[in-house]
VOLOTOR-854745 format. One line per field, with one value per residue: residue number from 1; residue in three letters; x, y, z of N, C-alpha, C, O in turn. Coordinates in Angstrom, 3 decimals, always signed. Each point is the difference from the previous one (the first is absolute). Example, Ala and Ser with C-alpha at 12.3 -4.5 7.8 and 13.67 -1.06 7.14 Angstrom:
<pts>
num <- 1  2
residuo <- ALA  SER
n.c1 <- +13.190  -1.386
n.c2 <- -5.690  +1.069
n.c3 <- +7.800  -1.385
ca.c1 <- -0.890  +0.820
ca.c2 <- +1.190  +1.190
ca.c3 <- +0.000  +0.060
c.c1 <- +0.900  -0.770
c.c2 <- +1.200  +1.090
c.c3 <- +0.000  +0.730
o.c1 <- +1.036  +0.509
o.c2 <- -0.019  +1.108
o.c3 <- +0.665  +0.169
</pts>
This chain:
<pts>
num <- 1  2  3  4  5  6  7  8  9  10  11  12  13  14  15  16  17  18  19  20  21  22  23  24  25  26  27  28  29  30  31  32  33  34  35  36  37  38  39  40  41  42  43  44  45  46  47  48  49  50  51  52  53  54  55  56  57  58  59  60  61  62  63  64  65  66  67  68  69  70  71  72  73  74  75  76  77  78  79  80  81  82  83  84  85  86  87  88  89  90  91  92  93  94  95  96  97  98  99  100  101  102  103  104  105  106  107  108  109  110  111  112  113  114  115  116  117  118  119  120  121  122  123  124  125  126  127  128  129  130  131  132  133  134  135  136  137  138
residuo <- MET  ARG  ILE  LEU  ASP  GLU  TRP  GLU  THR  PHE  ILE  HIS  THR  HIS  PHE  GLN  THR  ASP  GLY  GLU  GLN  LEU  PRO  SER  GLU  ARG  VAL  ARG  GLU  LEU  GLU  GLN  ALA  LEU  LEU  PRO  THR  LEU  ARG  GLU  LEU  GLY  ILE  VAL  TYR  GLY  PHE  HIS  LEU  GLU  ARG  SER  PRO  SER  ASP  PRO  GLY  ILE  ARG  VAL  VAL  VAL  GLU  CYS  ARG  PRO  GLY  LYS  ARG  GLU  LEU  GLN  ILE  ILE  ARG  ARG  LYS  LEU  ALA  ASP  THR  LEU  ARG  PRO  ILE  PRO  ARG  ARG  PRO  LEU  PRO  THR  ILE  VAL  ARG  PHE  ALA  SER  GLU  GLU  ILE  GLY  SER  CYS  GLN  VAL  THR  GLY  ASP  ASN  ALA  GLU  SER  GLY  VAL  GLY  PHE  GLY  ASN  CYS  GLY  VAL  ARG  ALA  SER  ARG  ARG  LYS  ALA  THR  SER  THR  GLU  GLY  SER  SER  GLN  GLN
n.c1 <- +11.233  -0.216  +1.410  -1.220  -0.507  +1.274  +1.182  +0.584  -0.030  -0.969  -1.889  -0.038  +0.019  -0.746  -1.045  +0.487  -2.228  -0.130  +1.706  -1.180  -0.206  +0.111  -0.462  -2.481  -1.252  -1.402  -0.209  -1.868  -1.288  -1.814  -2.017  -1.590  -0.867  -1.503  -2.346  -0.751  -0.544  -0.550  -2.577  -1.382  -1.821  +0.012  -1.673  +0.376  +0.712  -1.974  -1.472  +0.006  -2.446  +0.983  -1.370  +0.744  -0.151  +1.400  -0.272  +1.203  +1.456  -0.862  -0.190  +1.149  -0.709  +2.277  -0.220  +0.209  +1.680  -1.614  +1.565  +1.813  +2.249  +0.180  +0.695  +2.076  +1.699  +0.687  +1.747  +1.845  +1.437  +0.854  +0.822  +1.883  +0.710  +1.935  +2.319  +1.181  +1.347  -1.863  +0.960  -1.732  -0.717  +0.285  -1.388  -0.680  +0.075  -0.312  +1.064  -1.953  +0.934  +0.194  -1.243  -1.378  +1.101  -0.932  -0.384  +1.953  +0.164  +2.045  -0.462  +1.884  +0.343  -1.916  +1.054  +2.693  -0.131  -0.997  +1.705  -1.173  +2.137  +0.889  +0.994  +2.171  +2.181  +1.485  +1.424  +1.342  +1.572  +2.203  +1.869  +1.379  +1.760  +1.439  +1.575  +2.096  +0.823  +1.384  +0.972  +2.287  +0.607  +1.550
n.c2 <- -7.436  +0.624  -0.326  +0.085  +1.862  -1.557  +2.102  -0.317  +1.860  +1.086  -0.361  -2.199  +1.012  -1.255  +1.425  -1.609  +1.584  -0.873  +1.910  -0.976  -0.064  +1.995  +0.065  +1.121  -1.851  -1.467  -0.528  +0.954  -2.278  -0.622  +1.015  -0.647  -0.964  +0.136  +1.286  +0.112  -1.349  +1.626  +0.618  -1.440  -1.102  +1.755  -1.477  -0.329  -1.436  +1.415  -0.879  -2.132  +0.819  -2.300  +0.787  -1.618  +0.220  +0.475  +1.801  -1.580  +1.529  +0.259  +1.700  -1.217  +1.872  -0.911  +2.129  -0.925  +0.063  -0.288  +0.974  -0.654  +1.560  +1.864  -1.527  -0.425  +1.347  +0.142  -0.295  +0.781  +2.333  -0.832  -1.322  +1.329  +1.541  -0.851  -0.152  +2.259  -0.563  +0.586  -1.883  -0.654  +1.277  +0.419  -1.861  +1.238  +0.142  -0.074  +1.490  -0.592  +1.789  +1.968  -1.677  +0.260  -1.145  -2.403  +0.403  +1.004  -1.848  +1.326  -2.344  -0.525  -1.340  -0.031  +0.137  -0.798  -2.231  -1.251  -1.948  +0.935  +1.308  -0.669  -1.892  +1.410  +0.483  -0.918  -0.574  +1.334  +1.523  -0.663  -1.262  +1.287  +1.440  -1.471  +0.738  +1.176  -0.104  -1.835  +1.703  +0.227  -1.741  +0.272
n.c3 <- +5.707  -2.065  +1.452  -1.219  -1.454  -1.178  +0.145  -2.112  +0.841  -1.946  +1.167  -0.699  +2.832  -1.433  +0.851  -1.587  -0.316  +1.606  +1.298  +1.270  +2.046  -0.965  +1.959  -0.301  +0.874  -1.432  -2.267  +0.893  +0.157  -1.841  +0.338  +1.310  -1.365  -1.552  +0.433  +1.880  +0.956  -0.467  +1.131  +1.564  -1.600  +1.792  +1.317  -2.699  -1.314  -0.534  +1.333  -0.276  -0.246  +0.373  -2.312  +0.795  -2.137  -1.681  +1.401  +0.903  -1.143  +2.066  -0.885  +2.190  -1.530  +1.544  +1.343  +1.782  -1.648  +1.377  +1.201  +0.498  -0.132  +0.116  -2.464  +0.509  -0.547  -1.993  -0.363  -0.149  -1.085  -1.214  -0.892  +1.057  -1.540  -1.676  +1.256  +0.842  -2.196  +1.211  -0.093  +1.915  -1.795  +2.249  +0.456  -1.316  +2.279  -1.907  +0.432  -1.332  +0.436  -1.765  -0.029  +1.915  +1.221  -0.553  +2.103  -0.838  -1.685  +0.142  -0.642  +1.110  -1.636  -0.325  +1.978  +1.034  -1.461  +1.071  +0.759  -1.826  +0.349  -1.785  -0.579  -0.260  -0.321  -1.001  +1.311  +1.256  -1.337  -0.374  +0.422  +0.223  -1.754  -1.090  +1.373  -0.471  -1.527  +0.115  +1.250  -1.330  +0.168  +1.807
ca.c1 <- +0.335  +1.798  +0.916  -0.641  +1.426  +0.855  -0.266  +0.739  +0.018  +0.950  +0.388  -1.098  +0.456  -1.624  -1.206  -1.227  -0.214  -1.850  -1.486  -1.391  +0.056  +0.597  -0.246  +1.483  +1.065  +1.565  +0.799  +0.191  +0.790  +0.889  +1.285  +0.775  +0.629  +1.137  +0.810  +0.797  +0.609  +0.212  +1.580  +1.016  +0.860  +0.616  -0.278  -0.177  -0.893  -0.902  -0.787  -1.558  -0.595  -0.965  -0.932  -0.184  -1.552  +0.766  +0.164  -0.479  +0.276  +0.590  +1.620  +0.430  +1.079  +0.549  +0.061  +0.675  +0.619  +1.147  +0.790  -0.232  -0.106  -0.866  -0.971  -0.586  -0.819  -0.898  -1.096  -0.674  -1.362  -1.374  -0.499  -0.285  -1.196  -1.292  +0.127  -1.220  -1.115  -0.417  -0.104  -0.183  -0.639  -1.063  -0.909  -0.778  -1.310  -1.317  -1.951  -0.877  -0.693  -1.853  +0.055  -0.699  +1.284  +1.090  +1.221  +0.742  +1.413  +0.586  +1.332  +0.671  +1.099  -0.326  -0.990  +0.593  +0.088  -1.640  -0.921  -0.738  -1.094  -0.297  -1.402  -1.028  -1.284  -0.579  -0.976  -0.876  -1.097  -0.803  -1.178  -0.834  -1.099  -0.948  -0.727  -0.730  -0.917  -0.953  -1.269  -1.054  -0.610  -1.522
ca.c2 <- +0.215  -0.642  -0.235  -0.632  -0.541  +1.567  +0.536  +1.586  +0.723  +0.625  +1.002  +0.454  -1.089  -0.706  -0.798  -0.336  -0.423  -0.625  +0.526  +0.206  +1.533  +0.637  +0.666  +1.578  +0.438  -1.134  +0.866  +1.162  -0.290  -0.268  +1.509  +0.266  -0.900  +0.238  +0.826  -0.113  -1.141  +0.361  +1.338  -0.608  -0.375  +0.693  +0.091  +1.715  -0.763  -0.761  -1.222  +0.362  -1.250  +0.021  -0.912  -0.792  -1.481  -1.078  -0.450  -0.635  +1.166  +1.289  +0.389  +1.101  +0.186  +0.685  +1.038  -0.253  -1.071  +0.133  -0.857  -1.327  +0.683  +0.884  -0.597  -0.653  +1.288  +0.467  -1.278  -0.236  +0.473  -0.517  -1.246  +0.537  +0.848  -0.906  -1.380  +0.309  +0.698  -1.184  +0.147  +0.622  +1.019  -0.095  +0.426  +1.065  -0.036  +0.942  -0.240  +0.630  +0.086  +0.261  -0.054  +1.154  +1.436  +0.285  -0.385  -1.440  -0.236  -0.833  -0.461  -1.067  +0.648  +1.310  +1.384  +1.211  +0.895  +0.556  -0.728  -0.566  +0.656  +0.299  -0.710  -0.058  +1.071  +0.149  -0.772  +0.722  +0.762  -0.896  -0.557  +0.729  -0.153  -1.290  -0.105  +1.353  -0.270  -1.587  +0.190  +1.301  -0.414  -0.938
ca.c3 <- -1.036  +0.179  -2.065  -1.172  -0.836  +0.389  -1.799  -0.266  -1.649  -0.214  +0.901  +1.093  +0.146  -0.032  +1.301  -0.218  +1.236  +0.451  -0.266  -0.869  -0.047  +1.027  +0.438  +0.441  +1.069  -0.218  -1.124  +1.056  +0.643  -0.414  -0.140  +0.602  +0.602  -0.977  -0.311  +1.014  -0.370  -1.363  +0.033  +0.788  -1.037  -0.548  -1.453  +0.175  -0.569  +0.786  -0.656  -0.434  +0.252  -1.429  -0.047  -1.365  -0.009  +0.409  +1.480  +0.585  +1.199  -0.300  +0.552  -0.082  -0.747  +0.412  -1.649  -0.447  +0.471  +1.774  +0.330  +1.133  +1.633  -0.174  -0.754  +1.459  +1.817  -1.139  -0.365  +1.490  +0.754  -0.717  +0.937  +1.135  +0.155  -0.357  +0.486  +0.700  -0.796  -0.330  -1.215  -0.576  +1.145  +0.273  -0.385  +0.566  -0.183  -0.081  +1.049  +0.180  +1.050  +0.127  -1.497  -0.483  +0.239  -0.979  +0.328  -0.123  +1.050  -1.013  +0.811  -0.226  +0.061  -0.768  +0.881  -0.344  -1.294  +0.070  -1.320  +0.937  +0.941  -0.813  -0.457  +1.627  -0.540  -1.757  -0.109  +0.870  -0.609  -0.743  +1.173  +0.840  -1.420  -0.562  +1.358  -0.001  -1.219  +0.413  +1.006  +0.013  -1.634  +0.861
c.c1 <- +1.454  +0.685  +0.041  +1.681  +0.515  +0.626  +1.164  -0.680  +1.052  +0.239  -1.116  -0.008  -1.653  +0.340  -1.336  -0.328  -1.433  -0.936  -0.837  -0.528  +0.784  -0.901  +0.941  +0.532  +0.869  +0.630  +1.019  +1.346  +1.378  +1.494  +0.484  +1.032  +1.219  +1.078  +1.413  +0.874  +0.609  +1.172  +1.594  +1.113  +0.436  -1.078  -1.145  -1.430  -1.434  -0.398  -1.795  -0.152  -0.683  -0.685  -0.322  -1.087  +0.810  +1.275  -0.552  -0.561  +0.353  +1.805  +0.497  +1.327  +0.589  +0.673  +2.481  +0.641  +1.181  +0.907  -0.241  -0.747  -1.319  -1.449  -0.343  -0.742  -1.247  -1.054  -0.279  -0.748  -1.083  -0.452  -0.650  -1.057  -1.583  -1.078  -2.195  -1.091  -0.926  -0.509  -1.113  -1.077  -0.789  -1.470  -0.508  -1.343  -1.043  -1.093  -0.413  -0.459  -1.167  -0.508  -0.592  +1.263  +0.991  +1.121  +0.677  +0.861  +1.100  +1.057  +0.611  +1.767  -0.221  -0.869  +0.018  +0.274  -1.148  -0.825  -1.324  -1.683  -0.917  -1.159  -1.077  -1.695  -0.951  -0.778  -1.097  -0.818  -1.237  -1.097  -1.066  -1.240  -0.631  -1.105  -1.411  -0.636  -1.006  -0.751  -0.795  -0.703  -1.431  -1.153
c.c2 <- -1.330  +0.412  -1.067  -0.253  +1.874  -0.256  +0.986  +0.193  +0.537  +1.570  -0.380  -1.854  -0.373  -1.049  -0.675  -0.903  -0.593  +0.540  +0.496  +1.594  +0.856  +1.071  +1.261  +0.287  -1.159  +1.258  +0.496  -0.574  -0.528  +1.135  +0.443  -1.435  -0.295  +1.106  +0.584  -1.093  -0.279  +1.581  -0.388  -0.671  +0.889  +0.188  +1.373  -0.493  -0.963  -0.567  +0.354  -1.312  -0.006  -1.625  -0.379  -0.640  -1.306  -0.255  -0.341  +1.003  +1.027  +0.137  +1.005  +0.158  +0.989  +0.414  -0.434  -1.452  +0.007  -1.165  -1.287  -0.025  +0.376  -0.308  -1.080  +0.621  +0.332  -1.649  -0.580  +0.633  +0.219  -1.213  +0.192  +0.468  -0.684  -1.098  +0.262  +0.256  -0.857  -0.266  +0.674  +1.217  -0.590  +0.879  +1.274  -0.440  +0.999  -0.188  +1.408  +0.253  -0.067  +0.380  +1.263  +1.096  -0.565  -0.065  -0.936  -0.172  -0.808  -0.354  -0.539  +1.123  +0.823  +0.310  +0.975  +1.100  +0.493  -0.597  -0.779  +1.634  +0.784  -0.676  -0.544  +1.566  -0.318  -1.940  +0.204  +0.364  -1.024  -0.563  +1.286  +0.436  -0.841  -0.105  +0.985  -0.277  -0.655  +0.839  +1.402  -0.934  -0.977  +0.999
c.c3 <- +0.032  -1.252  -0.905  -0.403  -0.136  -1.470  +0.242  -1.750  -0.090  +0.536  +1.479  +0.503  +0.784  +0.974  -0.009  +1.537  -0.098  -0.184  -0.907  +0.076  +1.410  +0.119  +0.019  +1.254  +0.184  -0.409  +1.054  +0.989  -0.676  -0.975  +1.487  +0.672  -1.171  -0.667  +1.038  -0.480  -1.640  +0.206  +1.040  -0.863  -1.673  -1.545  +0.057  -0.717  +0.823  -0.579  -0.421  -0.155  -1.516  +0.049  -1.504  +0.008  +0.425  +0.719  +0.847  +1.507  +0.164  -0.829  -0.079  -0.106  -0.182  -1.199  -0.538  +0.607  +0.675  -0.209  +0.436  +1.406  -0.504  +0.218  +1.279  +1.062  -0.703  +0.234  +1.654  +0.682  -1.020  +0.596  +0.760  +0.078  -0.760  +0.878  +0.708  -0.651  -0.780  -1.663  -1.036  +1.491  +0.595  -0.952  +0.235  +0.234  +0.758  +1.302  +0.503  +1.449  +0.149  -1.336  -0.306  +0.655  -1.030  +0.696  +0.018  +1.338  -0.986  +0.801  -1.188  -0.803  -0.908  +0.548  -0.225  -0.762  -0.393  -1.394  +0.381  +0.326  -1.292  -0.050  +2.079  -0.108  -1.073  +0.642  +1.193  -0.506  -0.748  +0.886  +0.141  -0.513  +0.284  +1.266  -0.093  -1.404  +0.483  +0.895  -0.901  -0.950  +0.802  +0.248
o.c1 <- +0.473  -0.463  +0.959  +0.763  -0.378  -0.267  +0.171  -0.160  +0.945  +0.946  -0.343  -0.009  -0.154  +0.635  -0.845  +0.661  -0.482  -1.065  +0.298  -0.079  +0.227  -0.171  +1.223  +0.782  +1.006  +0.374  +1.207  +0.986  +1.157  +1.166  +1.096  +0.764  +1.165  +1.171  +0.982  +0.728  +0.520  +1.164  +1.103  +1.197  +0.119  +0.293  -0.514  -0.971  +0.349  +0.476  -0.521  +0.850  -0.596  +0.236  -0.485  -0.444  -0.353  +0.685  -1.050  -0.760  +0.643  +0.683  -0.134  +0.873  -0.462  +0.350  +0.438  -0.515  +1.162  -0.392  -1.205  -0.989  -0.658  -0.806  -1.194  -1.003  -0.957  -1.194  -0.985  -0.889  -0.941  -0.772  -1.158  -0.871  -1.175  -1.182  -0.978  -1.060  +0.477  -0.674  +0.228  +0.027  -0.700  +0.145  +0.190  -0.666  -0.119  -0.870  +0.637  -0.734  -0.659  +0.443  +0.362  -0.175  +0.918  +0.896  -0.522  +0.215  -0.481  +0.674  -0.636  +0.323  +1.092  -1.047  -0.809  +0.154  +0.077  -0.868  -0.010  -1.225  -0.882  -1.036  -0.953  -1.221  -1.167  -1.063  -1.088  -1.149  -1.229  -1.176  -1.184  -1.140  -1.022  -1.149  -1.213  -1.073  -1.100  -1.126  -1.148  -0.767  -1.051  -1.044
o.c2 <- -0.627  +0.289  -0.599  -0.848  +1.088  -1.016  +0.530  -0.863  -0.180  +0.706  +0.875  -0.973  +0.575  -1.046  +0.469  -0.840  +0.333  -0.329  +0.680  +0.605  -0.692  +0.492  +0.087  +0.933  +0.098  +0.796  -0.242  +0.675  +0.033  -0.157  +0.556  +0.167  -0.170  -0.069  +0.155  +0.501  -1.102  +0.265  +0.461  +0.141  -0.413  +0.632  +0.575  +0.608  -1.033  +0.037  +1.115  -0.890  +0.861  -0.872  +0.732  -0.415  -0.708  -0.962  +0.637  -0.328  +0.499  -0.986  +0.936  -0.667  +0.927  -0.648  +0.401  -0.566  +0.134  -0.954  -0.238  -0.520  -1.002  +0.354  -0.195  -0.365  +0.076  -0.168  -0.538  -0.431  +0.635  +0.362  -0.416  -0.457  +0.087  -0.301  -0.739  +0.343  -0.660  +0.883  +0.497  -0.239  -0.634  +1.111  -0.107  -0.275  +0.306  -0.864  +0.762  -0.907  -0.751  +1.024  +0.504  +1.119  +0.769  -0.272  -1.038  +0.619  -1.007  +0.812  +0.015  +1.013  +0.482  +0.122  +0.813  +1.205  +0.940  +0.481  -0.742  -0.105  +0.701  +0.612  -0.587  +0.113  +0.371  -0.255  -0.562  -0.383  -0.020  +0.339  -0.323  -0.291  +0.184  -0.391  -0.152  -0.057  +0.526  -0.473  +0.400  +0.770  -0.397  -0.381
o.c3 <- +0.948  -1.104  +0.486  +0.465  +0.434  -0.643  +1.098  -0.863  +0.769  -0.349  +0.795  -0.754  +1.078  -0.135  +0.763  +0.610  -1.083  -0.523  -0.982  -1.069  +0.993  -1.115  +0.112  +0.184  +0.703  +0.861  -0.009  +0.297  +0.420  -0.361  -0.060  +0.951  +0.359  -0.374  -0.725  -0.857  -0.179  -0.300  -0.293  +0.254  -1.153  -1.015  +0.959  +0.451  +0.571  -1.135  +0.010  +0.023  -0.645  +0.836  -0.863  +1.071  +0.944  -0.348  +0.091  +0.912  -0.924  +0.276  -0.788  +0.556  -0.666  -0.986  -1.078  +0.964  -0.385  -0.673  -0.085  +0.517  -0.281  +0.860  +0.227  +0.615  +0.771  +0.252  +0.506  +0.735  +0.476  +0.887  +0.044  +0.740  +0.355  -0.167  -0.120  +0.523  -0.924  -0.531  -1.103  +1.207  -0.789  -0.509  +1.211  -0.998  +1.186  +0.109  +0.726  +0.392  +0.718  -0.521  -1.063  -0.484  -0.285  -0.799  +0.409  +1.042  -0.519  +0.632  -1.053  +0.620  -0.304  -0.637  -0.446  +0.197  -0.791  -0.728  +0.983  -0.055  +0.495  +0.261  +0.512  +0.109  +0.125  -0.566  -0.129  +0.219  -0.059  +0.130  -0.084  +0.362  +0.662  -0.203  +0.151  +0.602  +0.174  -0.151  +0.194  -0.578  -0.503  +0.528
</pts>
């Protein structure tokens, strides 16, 4: 990801990025990098992420308007933190080890967050029910 634009409003500083999605583990990385920097600069306010339909990507909103020197440090730290993050997370791929058992393996950026685990059981039970129903009617 990278910073596309930056602007200040009445009480906030906005950094527009080109990122489309940010998995929870990447949000934690951003917090771990940016919050200590803000504290070192004497800024007690935090930041939040925003996304509106008209935005080309996710916005990082610092909840204050820092001075020029502080803003340069924040911009540099944010750019360094965003650089290794992909614009879109890798897709979650679900693979069934066995249709009879219904076990599955989830991989990708969302694997750690548990996204997709609920669907594994549902898909497996539907397949199992379908194969059981077909054999009882024969």
